[in-house]
N, CA, C, O and the ligand as a Tripos MOL2 file, in Angstrom:
@<TRIPOS>MOLECULE
protein
  301   299    76     0     0
PROTEIN
NO_CHARGES

@<TRIPOS>ATOM
      1 N           0.8330   -1.2200    0.0000 N.3       1 MET1
      2 CA          0.0000    0.0000    0.0000 C.3       1 MET1
      3 C           0.8640    1.2660    0.0000 C.2       1 MET1
      4 O           0.3400    2.3750    0.1040 O.2       1 MET1
      5 N           2.1640    1.1060   -0.1140 N.am      2 PHE2
      6 CA          3.0580    2.2730   -0.0790 C.3       2 PHE2
      7 C           2.8010    3.1930   -1.2680 C.2       2 PHE2
      8 O           2.8200    4.4170   -1.1370 O.2       2 PHE2
      9 N           2.5600    2.5820   -2.4350 N.am      3 ILE3
     10 CA          2.3790    3.3800   -3.6580 C.3       3 ILE3
     11 C           1.1280    4.2690   -3.5930 C.2       3 ILE3
     12 O           1.1110    5.3660   -4.1520 O.2       3 ILE3
     13 N           0.0720    3.7820   -2.8990 N.am      4 VAL4
     14 CA         -1.1720    4.5740   -2.7670 C.3       4 VAL4
     15 C          -0.8960    5.8290   -1.9410 C.2       4 VAL4
     16 O          -1.3230    6.9260   -2.3010 O.2       4 VAL4
     17 N          -0.1740    5.6540   -0.8250 N.am      5 ARG5
     18 CA          0.1830    6.7920    0.0230 C.3       5 ARG5
     19 C           1.0110    7.8140   -0.7690 C.2       5 ARG5
     20 O           0.8340    9.0230   -0.6230 O.2       5 ARG5
     21 N           1.9090    7.3050   -1.6010 N.am      6 LEU6
     22 CA          2.7770    8.1700   -2.3920 C.3       6 LEU6
     23 C           1.9410    8.9940   -3.3740 C.2       6 LEU6
     24 O           2.1880   10.1840   -3.5720 O.2       6 LEU6
     25 N           0.9540    8.3440   -3.9800 N.am      7 ILE7
     26 CA          0.0990    9.0430   -4.9450 C.3       7 ILE7
     27 C          -0.7360   10.1250   -4.2440 C.2       7 ILE7
     28 O          -0.8790   11.2400   -4.7450 O.2       7 ILE7
     29 N          -1.2820    9.7670   -3.0720 N.am      8 ILE8
     30 CA         -2.0840   10.7380   -2.3090 C.3       8 ILE8
     31 C          -1.2180   11.9390   -1.9200 C.2       8 ILE8
     32 O          -1.6410   13.0890   -2.0350 O.2       8 ILE8
     33 N           0.0000   11.6500   -1.4580 N.am      9 LEU9
     34 CA          0.9300   12.7210   -1.0820 C.3       9 LEU9
     35 C           1.2310   13.6190   -2.2820 C.2       9 LEU9
     36 O           1.2980   14.8420   -2.1540 O.2       9 LEU9
     37 N           1.4100   13.0000   -3.4410 N.am     10 LEU10
     38 CA          1.7140   13.7380   -4.6650 C.3      10 LEU10
     39 C           0.5460   14.6630   -5.0330 C.2      10 LEU10
     40 O           0.7560   15.8070   -5.4360 O.2      10 LEU10
     41 N          -0.6780   14.1570   -4.8910 N.am     11 ILE11
     42 CA         -1.8640   14.9580   -5.2020 C.3      11 ILE11
     43 C          -1.9600   16.1590   -4.2650 C.2      11 ILE11
     44 O          -2.2730   17.2720   -4.6880 O.2      11 ILE11
     45 N          -1.6800   15.9080   -2.9680 N.am     12 ILE12
     46 CA         -1.7380   17.0050   -1.9870 C.3      12 ILE12
     47 C          -0.7020   18.0810   -2.3240 C.2      12 ILE12
     48 O          -1.0010   19.2740   -2.2850 O.2      12 ILE12
     49 N           0.5150   17.6470   -2.6560 N.am     13 VAL13
     50 CA          1.5860   18.5950   -2.9760 C.3      13 VAL13
     51 C           1.2290   19.3940   -4.2280 C.2      13 VAL13
     52 O           1.4280   20.6080   -4.2700 O.2      13 VAL13
     53 N           0.7050   18.7180   -5.2410 N.am     14 LEU14
     54 CA          0.3380   19.4020   -6.4810 C.3      14 LEU14
     55 C          -0.7860   20.4140   -6.2460 C.2      14 LEU14
     56 O          -0.7850   21.5040   -6.8180 O.2      14 LEU14
     57 N          -1.7490   20.0320   -5.3900 N.am     15 THR15
     58 CA         -2.8580   20.9460   -5.0720 C.3      15 THR15
     59 C          -2.3410   22.1950   -4.3590 C.2      15 THR15
     60 O          -2.7610   23.3130   -4.6570 O.2      15 THR15
     61 N          -1.4170   21.9860   -3.4060 N.am     16 LEU16
     62 CA         -0.8430   23.1200   -2.6810 C.3      16 LEU16
     63 C          -0.0710   24.0420   -3.6320 C.2      16 LEU16
     64 O          -0.1730   25.2650   -3.5420 O.2      16 LEU16
     65 N           0.7000   23.4410   -4.5440 N.am     17 LEU17
     66 CA          1.4680   24.2420   -5.5040 C.3      17 LEU17
     67 C           0.5200   25.0540   -6.3940 C.2      17 LEU17
     68 O           0.7790   26.2170   -6.7040 O.2      17 LEU17
     69 N          -0.5830   24.4150   -6.7960 N.am     18 TRP18
     70 CA         -1.5620   25.0900   -7.6630 C.3      18 TRP18
     71 C          -2.2120   26.2710   -6.9380 C.2      18 TRP18
     72 O          -2.4340   27.3390   -7.5090 O.2      18 TRP18
     73 N          -2.5120   26.0310   -5.6380 N.am     19 LEU19
     74 CA         -3.1160   27.1000   -4.8360 C.3      19 LEU19
     75 C          -2.1490   28.2730   -4.6740 C.2      19 LEU19
     76 O          -2.5450   29.4320   -4.7930 O.2      19 LEU19
     77 N          -0.8760   27.9610   -4.4020 N.am     20 LEU20
     78 CA          0.1330   29.0050   -4.2310 C.3      20 LEU20
     79 C           0.2940   29.8030   -5.5230 C.2      20 LEU20
     80 O           0.3830   31.0310   -5.5020 O.2      20 LEU20
     81 N           0.3310   29.0870   -6.6460 N.am     21 LYS21
     82 CA          0.4840   29.7380   -7.9430 C.3      21 LYS21
     83 C          -0.6950   30.6890   -8.2040 C.2      21 LYS21
     84 O          -0.5200   31.7900   -8.7260 O.2      21 LYS21
     85 N          -1.8840   30.2390   -7.8330 N.am     22 ARG22
     86 CA         -3.0820   31.0700   -8.0110 C.3      22 ARG22
     87 C          -3.0010   32.3290   -7.1650 C.2      22 ARG22
     88 O          -3.3350   33.4200   -7.6270 O.2      22 ARG22
     89 N          -2.5530   32.1700   -5.9120 N.am     23 LEU23
     90 CA         -2.4460   33.3190   -5.0090 C.3      23 LEU23
     91 C          -1.5090   34.3750   -5.5710 C.2      23 LEU23
     92 O          -1.8050   35.5690   -5.5490 O.2      23 LEU23
     93 N          -0.3590   33.9040   -6.0820 N.am     24 PHE24
     94 CA          0.6320   34.8520   -6.5660 C.3      24 PHE24
     95 C           0.2420   35.4690   -7.8990 C.2      24 PHE24
     96 O           0.5550   36.6320   -8.1570 O.2      24 PHE24
     97 N          -0.4360   34.7080   -8.7480 N.am     25 SER25
     98 CA         -0.8160   35.2510  -10.0520 C.3      25 SER25
     99 C          -1.9810   36.2260   -9.9330 C.2      25 SER25
    100 O          -2.2360   37.0020  -10.8540 O.2      25 SER25
    101 N          -2.6930   36.1930   -8.8020 N.am     26 ASP26
    102 CA         -3.8140   37.1320   -8.6060 C.3      26 ASP26
    103 C          -3.3290   38.4930   -8.1250 C.2      26 ASP26
    104 O          -4.0660   39.4760   -8.1960 O.2      26 ASP26
    105 N          -2.0880   38.5560   -7.6330 N.am     27 ASP27
    106 CA         -1.5710   39.7900   -7.0360 C.3      27 ASP27
    107 C          -1.5660   41.0190   -7.9610 C.2      27 ASP27
    108 O          -2.0150   42.0850   -7.5410 O.2      27 ASP27
    109 N          -1.0720   40.9040   -9.2030 N.am     28 PRO28
    110 CA         -0.8990   42.1290   -9.9980 C.3      28 PRO28
    111 C          -2.1820   42.9170  -10.2470 C.2      28 PRO28
    112 O          -2.1110   44.1220  -10.4880 O.2      28 PRO28
    113 N          -3.3650   42.2720  -10.1960 N.am     29 GLU29
    114 CA         -4.5920   42.9810  -10.5660 C.3      29 GLU29
    115 C          -4.9670   44.1540   -9.6560 C.2      29 GLU29
    116 O          -5.2470   45.2410  -10.1610 O.2      29 GLU29
    117 N          -4.9830   43.9680   -8.3190 N.am     30 PRO30
    118 CA         -5.3370   45.1240   -7.4830 C.3      30 PRO30
    119 C          -4.3470   46.2640   -7.6150 C.2      30 PRO30
    120 O          -4.7160   47.4330   -7.5040 O.2      30 PRO30
    121 N          -3.0500   45.9140   -7.8580 N.am     31 GLU31
    122 CA         -2.0270   46.9360   -8.0180 C.3      31 GLU31
    123 C          -2.3290   47.7980   -9.2390 C.2      31 GLU31
    124 O          -2.1370   49.0130   -9.2200 O.2      31 GLU31
    125 N          -2.8030   47.1500  -10.2980 N.am     32 LYS32
    126 CA         -3.1300   47.8460  -11.5290 C.3      32 LYS32
    127 C          -4.1830   48.9220  -11.2760 C.2      32 LYS32
    128 O          -4.0860   50.0380  -11.7860 O.2      32 LYS32
    129 N          -5.2000   48.5620  -10.4700 N.am     33 ALA33
    130 CA         -6.2850   49.4960  -10.1960 C.3      33 ALA33
    131 C          -5.7710   50.6880   -9.3980 C.2      33 ALA33
    132 O          -6.2080   51.8210   -9.6010 O.2      33 ALA33
    133 N          -4.8110   50.4110   -8.4640 N.am     34 GLU34
    134 CA         -4.2880   51.4790   -7.6240 C.3      34 GLU34
    135 C          -3.4100   52.4460   -8.4020 C.2      34 GLU34
    136 O          -3.3810   53.6410   -8.1080 O.2      34 GLU34
    137 N          -2.6790   51.9200   -9.4150 N.am     35 SER35
    138 CA         -1.7110   52.7540  -10.1200 C.3      35 SER35
    139 C          -2.3700   53.6540  -11.1520 C.2      35 SER35
    140 O          -1.6730   54.3510  -11.8890 O.2      35 SER35
    141 N          -3.6940   53.6570  -11.2230 N.am     36 ALA36
    142 CA         -4.3780   54.5680  -12.1350 C.3      36 ALA36
    143 C          -4.0250   56.0020  -11.7490 C.2      36 ALA36
    144 O          -4.0820   56.3700  -10.5760 O.2      36 ALA36
    145 N          -3.6640   56.7980  -12.7350 N.am     37 ALA37
    146 CA         -3.1980   58.1570  -12.4810 C.3      37 ALA37
    147 C          -4.2480   58.9630  -11.7360 C.2      37 ALA37
    148 O          -5.3950   59.0400  -12.1780 O.2      37 ALA37
    149 N          -3.8730   59.5710  -10.6000 N.am     38 PRO38
    150 CA         -4.8380   60.3980   -9.8730 C.3      38 PRO38
    151 C          -5.1600   61.6500  -10.6770 C.2      38 PRO38
    152 O          -4.2650   62.2930  -11.2240 O.2      38 PRO38
    153 N          -6.4180   61.9870  -10.7430 N.am     39 GLU39
    154 CA         -6.8330   63.1240  -11.5660 C.3      39 GLU39
    155 C          -6.5880   64.4330  -10.8300 C.2      39 GLU39
    156 O          -6.7590   64.5160   -9.6140 O.2      39 GLU39
    157 N          -6.1900   65.4420  -11.5740 N.am     40 ASN40
    158 CA         -5.9730   66.7730  -11.0130 C.3      40 ASN40
    159 C          -7.2980   67.3480  -10.5180 C.2      40 ASN40
    160 O          -8.3170   67.2580  -11.2040 O.2      40 ASN40
    161 N          -7.2780   67.9400   -9.3230 N.am     41 MET41
    162 CA         -8.4870   68.5380   -8.7800 C.3      41 MET41
    163 C          -8.4010   70.0550   -8.9270 C.2      41 MET41
    164 O          -7.3530   70.6530   -8.6790 O.2      41 MET41
    165 N          -9.4980   70.6640   -9.3280 N.am     42 ARG42
    166 CA         -9.5520   72.1270   -9.4300 C.3      42 ARG42
    167 C         -10.6320   72.6330   -8.4860 C.2      42 ARG42
    168 O         -11.6200   71.9460   -8.2230 O.2      42 ARG42
    169 N         -10.4300   73.8370   -7.9850 N.am     43 GLN43
    170 CA        -11.3870   74.4110   -7.0520 C.3      43 GLN43
    171 C         -12.3380   75.3430   -7.8000 C.2      43 GLN43
    172 O         -11.9100   76.1850   -8.5890 O.2      43 GLN43
    173 N         -13.6350   75.1760   -7.5380 N.am     44 CYS44
    174 CA        -14.6410   76.0480   -8.1460 C.3      44 CYS44
    175 C         -14.4330   77.4610   -7.6220 C.2      44 CYS44
    176 O         -14.3170   77.6710   -6.4140 O.2      44 CYS44
    177 N         -14.3880   78.4360   -8.5390 N.am     45 LYS45
    178 CA        -14.1440   79.8230   -8.1410 C.3      45 LYS45
    179 C         -15.3210   80.3840   -7.3500 C.2      45 LYS45
    180 O         -15.1550   81.3080   -6.5520 O.2      45 LYS45
    181 N         -16.5220   79.8210   -7.5720 N.am     46 TYR46
    182 CA        -17.7380   80.3640   -6.9300 C.3      46 TYR46
    183 C         -17.9980   79.7450   -5.5570 C.2      46 TYR46
    184 O         -18.1620   80.4720   -4.5780 O.2      46 TYR46
    185 N         -18.0390   78.3940   -5.4690 N.am     47 CYS47
    186 CA        -18.4110   77.7560   -4.1920 C.3      47 CYS47
    187 C         -17.2240   77.1200   -3.4840 C.2      47 CYS47
    188 O         -17.3530   76.7120   -2.3300 O.2      47 CYS47
    189 N         -16.0590   77.0230   -4.1500 N.am     48 GLY48
    190 CA        -14.8560   76.5220   -3.5030 C.3      48 GLY48
    191 C         -14.7560   75.0130   -3.4300 C.2      48 GLY48
    192 O         -13.8170   74.4950   -2.8240 O.2      48 GLY48
    193 N         -15.6920   74.2870   -4.0280 N.am     49 VAL49
    194 CA        -15.6660   72.8310   -3.9840 C.3      49 VAL49
    195 C         -14.5930   72.3100   -4.9550 C.2      49 VAL49
    196 O         -14.3620   72.9090   -6.0060 O.2      49 VAL49
    197 N         -13.9360   71.1860   -4.5970 N.am     50 HIS50
    198 CA        -12.9080   70.6130   -5.4600 C.3      50 HIS50
    199 C         -13.5270   69.6040   -6.4170 C.2      50 HIS50
    200 O         -14.2380   68.6930   -5.9930 O.2      50 HIS50
    201 N         -13.2550   69.7670   -7.7020 N.am     51 VAL51
    202 CA        -13.8550   68.9470   -8.7460 C.3      51 VAL51
    203 C         -12.7460   68.3890   -9.6380 C.2      51 VAL51
    204 O         -11.7740   69.0950   -9.9100 O.2      51 VAL51
    205 N         -12.8650   67.1260  -10.1040 N.am     52 PRO52
    206 CA        -11.8740   66.5900  -11.0500 C.3      52 PRO52
    207 C         -11.7850   67.4620  -12.2970 C.2      52 PRO52
    208 O         -12.7890   67.9870  -12.7810 O.2      52 PRO52
    209 N         -10.5500   67.6080  -12.8130 N.am     53 GLU53
    210 CA        -10.3240   68.5340  -13.9220 C.3      53 GLU53
    211 C         -11.1600   68.1990  -15.1610 C.2      53 GLU53
    212 O         -11.4930   69.0900  -15.9430 O.2      53 GLU53
    213 N         -11.5060   66.8940  -15.3450 N.am     54 SER54
    214 CA        -12.2500   66.5150  -16.5440 C.3      54 SER54
    215 C         -13.7020   66.9880  -16.4940 C.2      54 SER54
    216 O         -14.3580   67.0710  -17.5330 O.2      54 SER54
    217 N         -14.2200   67.3030  -15.2810 N.am     55 THR55
    218 CA        -15.6180   67.7290  -15.1840 C.3      55 THR55
    219 C         -15.7380   69.2320  -14.9210 C.2      55 THR55
    220 O         -16.8360   69.7630  -14.7560 O.2      55 THR55
    221 N         -14.5650   69.9120  -14.8840 N.am     56 ILE56
    222 CA        -14.5900   71.3400  -14.5740 C.3      56 ILE56
    223 C         -15.1360   72.1290  -15.7760 C.2      56 ILE56
    224 O         -14.9510   71.7290  -16.9260 O.2      56 ILE56
    225 N         -15.8020   73.2400  -15.4970 N.am     57 VAL57
    226 CA        -16.3070   74.1220  -16.5550 C.3      57 VAL57
    227 C         -15.4300   75.3680  -16.5480 C.2      57 VAL57
    228 O         -15.3910   76.1060  -15.5630 O.2      57 VAL57
    229 N         -14.7180   75.5990  -17.6680 N.am     58 MET58
    230 CA        -13.8460   76.7690  -17.7490 C.3      58 MET58
    231 C         -14.5840   77.9100  -18.4330 C.2      58 MET58
    232 O         -15.0610   77.7700  -19.5590 O.2      58 MET58
    233 N         -14.6750   79.0680  -17.7220 N.am     59 VAL59
    234 CA        -15.2970   80.2600  -18.2940 C.3      59 VAL59
    235 C         -14.3380   81.4170  -18.0440 C.2      59 VAL59
    236 O         -14.0000   81.7090  -16.8970 O.2      59 VAL59
    237 N         -13.8940   82.0840  -19.1280 N.am     60 ASP60
    238 CA        -12.9210   83.1820  -19.0400 C.3      60 ASP60
    239 C         -11.6920   82.7650  -18.2300 C.2      60 ASP60
    240 O         -11.2110   83.5280  -17.3920 O.2      60 ASP60
    241 N         -11.1850   81.5500  -18.4810 N.am     61 ASN61
    242 CA         -9.9910   81.0210  -17.8180 C.3      61 ASN61
    243 C         -10.1760   80.8110  -16.3160 C.2      61 ASN61
    244 O          -9.1840   80.6570  -15.6040 O.2      61 ASN61
    245 N         -11.4040   80.7990  -15.8130 N.am     62 GLU62
    246 CA        -11.6700   80.5330  -14.4050 C.3      62 GLU62
    247 C         -12.3990   79.1890  -14.2820 C.2      62 GLU62
    248 O         -13.3220   78.9080  -15.0470 O.2      62 GLU62
    249 N         -11.9780   78.3570  -13.3090 N.am     63 PRO63
    250 CA        -12.6130   77.0430  -13.1670 C.3      63 PRO63
    251 C         -13.8900   77.1080  -12.3130 C.2      63 PRO63
    252 O         -13.9190   77.7480  -11.2620 O.2      63 PRO63
    253 N         -14.9350   76.4330  -12.7880 N.am     64 TYR64
    254 CA        -16.1880   76.3250  -12.0330 C.3      64 TYR64
    255 C         -16.6290   74.8610  -12.0130 C.2      64 TYR64
    256 O         -16.3120   74.0930  -12.9220 O.2      64 TYR64
    257 N         -17.3840   74.4770  -10.9380 N.am     65 CYS65
    258 CA        -17.8240   73.0960  -10.8110 C.3      65 CYS65
    259 C         -18.9740   72.7950  -11.7640 C.2      65 CYS65
    260 O         -19.1950   71.6390  -12.1260 O.2      65 CYS65
    261 N         -19.7070   73.8280  -12.1730 N.am     66 CYS66
    262 CA        -20.8260   73.6330  -13.0960 C.3      66 CYS66
    263 C         -21.1160   74.9440  -13.8160 C.2      66 CYS66
    264 O         -20.6530   76.0080  -13.4060 O.2      66 CYS66
    265 N         -21.8790   74.8530  -14.8790 N.am     67 GLN67
    266 CA        -22.2120   76.0480  -15.6660 C.3      67 GLN67
    267 C         -23.0100   77.0490  -14.8280 C.2      67 GLN67
    268 O         -22.8640   78.2610  -14.9860 O.2      67 GLN67
    269 N         -23.8580   76.5240  -13.9330 N.am     68 GLU68
    270 CA        -24.6990   77.3800  -13.0900 C.3      68 GLU68
    271 C         -23.8360   78.3290  -12.2460 C.2      68 GLU68
    272 O         -24.1280   79.5210  -12.1580 O.2      68 GLU68
    273 N         -22.7710   77.7950  -11.6250 N.am     69 HIS69
    274 CA        -21.9070   78.6310  -10.7880 C.3      69 HIS69
    275 C         -21.1300   79.6240  -11.6270 C.2      69 HIS69
    276 O         -20.8550   80.7310  -11.1660 O.2      69 HIS69
    277 N         -20.7660   79.2520  -12.8600 N.am     70 ALA70
    278 CA        -20.0870   80.1820  -13.7540 C.3      70 ALA70
    279 C         -21.0220   81.3510  -14.0520 C.2      70 ALA70
    280 O         -20.6020   82.5080  -14.0310 O.2      70 ALA70
    281 N         -22.2870   81.0460  -14.3290 N.am     71 ASP71
    282 CA        -23.2740   82.0970  -14.6170 C.3      71 ASP71
    283 C         -23.4950   82.9920  -13.4000 C.2      71 ASP71
    284 O         -23.5300   84.2160  -13.5270 O.2      71 ASP71
    285 N         -23.6480   82.3730  -12.1960 N.am     72 LEU72
    286 CA        -23.8950   83.1300  -10.9580 C.3      72 LEU72
    287 C         -22.7280   84.0670  -10.6390 C.2      72 LEU72
    288 O         -22.9350   85.1960  -10.1950 O.2      72 LEU72
    289 N         -21.4760   83.5810  -10.8730 N.am     73 ASP73
    290 CA        -20.3000   84.3750  -10.5410 C.3      73 ASP73
    291 C         -20.1580   85.5730  -11.4710 C.2      73 ASP73
    292 O         -19.6140   86.6070  -11.0830 O.2      73 ASP73
    293 N         -20.6470   85.4310  -12.6990 N.am     74 ARG74
    294 CA        -20.4930   86.4940  -13.6970 C.3      74 ARG74
    295 C         -21.6310   87.5080  -13.6490 C.2      74 ARG74
    296 O         -21.6110   88.4910  -14.3890 O.2      74 ARG74
    297 N         -22.6170   87.2830  -12.7950 N.am     75 GLN75
    298 CA        -23.7410   88.2290  -12.7250 C.3      75 GLN75
    299 C         -23.3500   89.4940  -11.9690 C.2      75 GLN75
    300 O         -24.1700   90.3980  -11.8130 O.2      75 GLN75
    301 ZN        -19.3120   75.6470   -7.6620 Zn       76 ZN76
@<TRIPOS>BOND
     1     1     2 1
     2     2     3 1
     3     3     4 2
     4     3     5 am
     5     5     6 1
     6     6     7 1
     7     7     8 2
     8     7     9 am
     9     9    10 1
    10    10    11 1
    11    11    12 2
    12    11    13 am
    13    13    14 1
    14    14    15 1
    15    15    16 2
    16    15    17 am
    17    17    18 1
    18    18    19 1
    19    19    20 2
    20    19    21 am
    21    21    22 1
    22    22    23 1
    23    23    24 2
    24    23    25 am
    25    25    26 1
    26    26    27 1
    27    27    28 2
    28    27    29 am
    29    29    30 1
    30    30    31 1
    31    31    32 2
    32    31    33 am
    33    33    34 1
    34    34    35 1
    35    35    36 2
    36    35    37 am
    37    37    38 1
    38    38    39 1
    39    39    40 2
    40    39    41 am
    41    41    42 1
    42    42    43 1
    43    43    44 2
    44    43    45 am
    45    45    46 1
    46    46    47 1
    47    47    48 2
    48    47    49 am
    49    49    50 1
    50    50    51 1
    51    51    52 2
    52    51    53 am
    53    53    54 1
    54    54    55 1
    55    55    56 2
    56    55    57 am
    57    57    58 1
    58    58    59 1
    59    59    60 2
    60    59    61 am
    61    61    62 1
    62    62    63 1
    63    63    64 2
    64    63    65 am
    65    65    66 1
    66    66    67 1
    67    67    68 2
    68    67    69 am
    69    69    70 1
    70    70    71 1
    71    71    72 2
    72    71    73 am
    73    73    74 1
    74    74    75 1
    75    75    76 2
    76    75    77 am
    77    77    78 1
    78    78    79 1
    79    79    80 2
    80    79    81 am
    81    81    82 1
    82    82    83 1
    83    83    84 2
    84    83    85 am
    85    85    86 1
    86    86    87 1
    87    87    88 2
    88    87    89 am
    89    89    90 1
    90    90    91 1
    91    91    92 2
    92    91    93 am
    93    93    94 1
    94    94    95 1
    95    95    96 2
    96    95    97 am
    97    97    98 1
    98    98    99 1
    99    99   100 2
   100    99   101 am
   101   101   102 1
   102   102   103 1
   103   103   104 2
   104   103   105 am
   105   105   106 1
   106   106   107 1
   107   107   108 2
   108   107   109 am
   109   109   110 1
   110   110   111 1
   111   111   112 2
   112   111   113 am
   113   113   114 1
   114   114   115 1
   115   115   116 2
   116   115   117 am
   117   117   118 1
   118   118   119 1
   119   119   120 2
   120   119   121 am
   121   121   122 1
   122   122   123 1
   123   123   124 2
   124   123   125 am
   125   125   126 1
   126   126   127 1
   127   127   128 2
   128   127   129 am
   129   129   130 1
   130   130   131 1
   131   131   132 2
   132   131   133 am
   133   133   134 1
   134   134   135 1
   135   135   136 2
   136   135   137 am
   137   137   138 1
   138   138   139 1
   139   139   140 2
   140   139   141 am
   141   141   142 1
   142   142   143 1
   143   143   144 2
   144   143   145 am
   145   145   146 1
   146   146   147 1
   147   147   148 2
   148   147   149 am
   149   149   150 1
   150   150   151 1
   151   151   152 2
   152   151   153 am
   153   153   154 1
   154   154   155 1
   155   155   156 2
   156   155   157 am
   157   157   158 1
   158   158   159 1
   159   159   160 2
   160   159   161 am
   161   161   162 1
   162   162   163 1
   163   163   164 2
   164   163   165 am
   165   165   166 1
   166   166   167 1
   167   167   168 2
   168   167   169 am
   169   169   170 1
   170   170   171 1
   171   171   172 2
   172   171   173 am
   173   173   174 1
   174   174   175 1
   175   175   176 2
   176   175   177 am
   177   177   178 1
   178   178   179 1
   179   179   180 2
   180   179   181 am
   181   181   182 1
   182   182   183 1
   183   183   184 2
   184   183   185 am
   185   185   186 1
   186   186   187 1
   187   187   188 2
   188   187   189 am
   189   189   190 1
   190   190   191 1
   191   191   192 2
   192   191   193 am
   193   193   194 1
   194   194   195 1
   195   195   196 2
   196   195   197 am
   197   197   198 1
   198   198   199 1
   199   199   200 2
   200   199   201 am
   201   201   202 1
   202   202   203 1
   203   203   204 2
   204   203   205 am
   205   205   206 1
   206   206   207 1
   207   207   208 2
   208   207   209 am
   209   209   210 1
   210   210   211 1
   211   211   212 2
   212   211   213 am
   213   213   214 1
   214   214   215 1
   215   215   216 2
   216   215   217 am
   217   217   218 1
   218   218   219 1
   219   219   220 2
   220   219   221 am
   221   221   222 1
   222   222   223 1
   223   223   224 2
   224   223   225 am
   225   225   226 1
   226   226   227 1
   227   227   228 2
   228   227   229 am
   229   229   230 1
   230   230   231 1
   231   231   232 2
   232   231   233 am
   233   233   234 1
   234   234   235 1
   235   235   236 2
   236   235   237 am
   237   237   238 1
   238   238   239 1
   239   239   240 2
   240   239   241 am
   241   241   242 1
   242   242   243 1
   243   243   244 2
   244   243   245 am
   245   245   246 1
   246   246   247 1
   247   247   248 2
   248   247   249 am
   249   249   250 1
   250   250   251 1
   251   251   252 2
   252   251   253 am
   253   253   254 1
   254   254   255 1
   255   255   256 2
   256   255   257 am
   257   257   258 1
   258   258   259 1
   259   259   260 2
   260   259   261 am
   261   261   262 1
   262   262   263 1
   263   263   264 2
   264   263   265 am
   265   265   266 1
   266   266   267 1
   267   267   268 2
   268   267   269 am
   269   269   270 1
   270   270   271 1
   271   271   272 2
   272   271   273 am
   273   273   274 1
   274   274   275 1
   275   275   276 2
   276   275   277 am
   277   277   278 1
   278   278   279 1
   279   279   280 2
   280   279   281 am
   281   281   282 1
   282   282   283 1
   283   283   284 2
   284   283   285 am
   285   285   286 1
   286   286   287 1
   287   287   288 2
   288   287   289 am
   289   289   290 1
   290   290   291 1
   291   291   292 2
   292   291   293 am
   293   293   294 1
   294   294   295 1
   295   295   296 2
   296   295   297 am
   297   297   298 1
   298   298   299 1
   299   299   300 2
@<TRIPOS>SUBSTRUCTURE
     1 MET1         2 RESIDUE 1 A MET
     2 PHE2         6 RESIDUE 1 A PHE
     3 ILE3        10 RESIDUE 1 A ILE
     4 VAL4        14 RESIDUE 1 A VAL
     5 ARG5        18 RESIDUE 1 A ARG
     6 LEU6        22 RESIDUE 1 A LEU
     7 ILE7        26 RESIDUE 1 A ILE
     8 ILE8        30 RESIDUE 1 A ILE
     9 LEU9        34 RESIDUE 1 A LEU
    10 LEU10       38 RESIDUE 1 A LEU
    11 ILE11       42 RESIDUE 1 A ILE
    12 ILE12       46 RESIDUE 1 A ILE
    13 VAL13       50 RESIDUE 1 A VAL
    14 LEU14       54 RESIDUE 1 A LEU
    15 THR15       58 RESIDUE 1 A THR
    16 LEU16       62 RESIDUE 1 A LEU
    17 LEU17       66 RESIDUE 1 A LEU
    18 TRP18       70 RESIDUE 1 A TRP
    19 LEU19       74 RESIDUE 1 A LEU
    20 LEU20       78 RESIDUE 1 A LEU
    21 LYS21       82 RESIDUE 1 A LYS
    22 ARG22       86 RESIDUE 1 A ARG
    23 LEU23       90 RESIDUE 1 A LEU
    24 PHE24       94 RESIDUE 1 A PHE
    25 SER25       98 RESIDUE 1 A SER
    26 ASP26      102 RESIDUE 1 A ASP
    27 ASP27      106 RESIDUE 1 A ASP
    28 PRO28      110 RESIDUE 1 A PRO
    29 GLU29      114 RESIDUE 1 A GLU
    30 PRO30      118 RESIDUE 1 A PRO
    31 GLU31      122 RESIDUE 1 A GLU
    32 LYS32      126 RESIDUE 1 A LYS
    33 ALA33      130 RESIDUE 1 A ALA
    34 GLU34      134 RESIDUE 1 A GLU
    35 SER35      138 RESIDUE 1 A SER
    36 ALA36      142 RESIDUE 1 A ALA
    37 ALA37      146 RESIDUE 1 A ALA
    38 PRO38      150 RESIDUE 1 A PRO
    39 GLU39      154 RESIDUE 1 A GLU
    40 ASN40      158 RESIDUE 1 A ASN
    41 MET41      162 RESIDUE 1 A MET
    42 ARG42      166 RESIDUE 1 A ARG
    43 GLN43      170 RESIDUE 1 A GLN
    44 CYS44      174 RESIDUE 1 A CYS
    45 LYS45      178 RESIDUE 1 A LYS
    46 TYR46      182 RESIDUE 1 A TYR
    47 CYS47      186 RESIDUE 1 A CYS
    48 GLY48      190 RESIDUE 1 A GLY
    49 VAL49      194 RESIDUE 1 A VAL
    50 HIS50      198 RESIDUE 1 A HIS
    51 VAL51      202 RESIDUE 1 A VAL
    52 PRO52      206 RESIDUE 1 A PRO
    53 GLU53      210 RESIDUE 1 A GLU
    54 SER54      214 RESIDUE 1 A SER
    55 THR55      218 RESIDUE 1 A THR
    56 ILE56      222 RESIDUE 1 A ILE
    57 VAL57      226 RESIDUE 1 A VAL
    58 MET58      230 RESIDUE 1 A MET
    59 VAL59      234 RESIDUE 1 A VAL
    60 ASP60      238 RESIDUE 1 A ASP
    61 ASN61      242 RESIDUE 1 A ASN
    62 GLU62      246 RESIDUE 1 A GLU
    63 PRO63      250 RESIDUE 1 A PRO
    64 TYR64      254 RESIDUE 1 A TYR
    65 CYS65      258 RESIDUE 1 A CYS
    66 CYS66      262 RESIDUE 1 A CYS
    67 GLN67      266 RESIDUE 1 A GLN
    68 GLU68      270 RESIDUE 1 A GLU
    69 HIS69      274 RESIDUE 1 A HIS
    70 ALA70      278 RESIDUE 1 A ALA
    71 ASP71      282 RESIDUE 1 A ASP
    72 LEU72      286 RESIDUE 1 A LEU
    73 ASP73      290 RESIDUE 1 A ASP
    74 ARG74      294 RESIDUE 1 A ARG
    75 GLN75      298 RESIDUE 1 A GLN
    76 ZN76       301 GROUP 0 **** ****
C-alpha cells in the first residue's frame, strides 16, 4: 500500500502548488487598479468645492464646478 500513500501525497503537494500559484498570479490585478493616475483637482471659483479637472467648466480662464456657478459668478 506504499504506492497509494505516495500518490495521495503527490496529489496534496500538487494541489498546494496550484493554490500558491493562483495566489501569486492574482496579485498584480489590485495593483493595476491602484496605479491609475490620480486626476488633477480644481477648485470652483464660486463655491470653492474641489472637482476633477475633466468635469470642470472653464469660463474666461476661471474654473467652475458647473455652468450654473459660472453664470452666478459672472452676474
Ligand atoms: Zn461651484
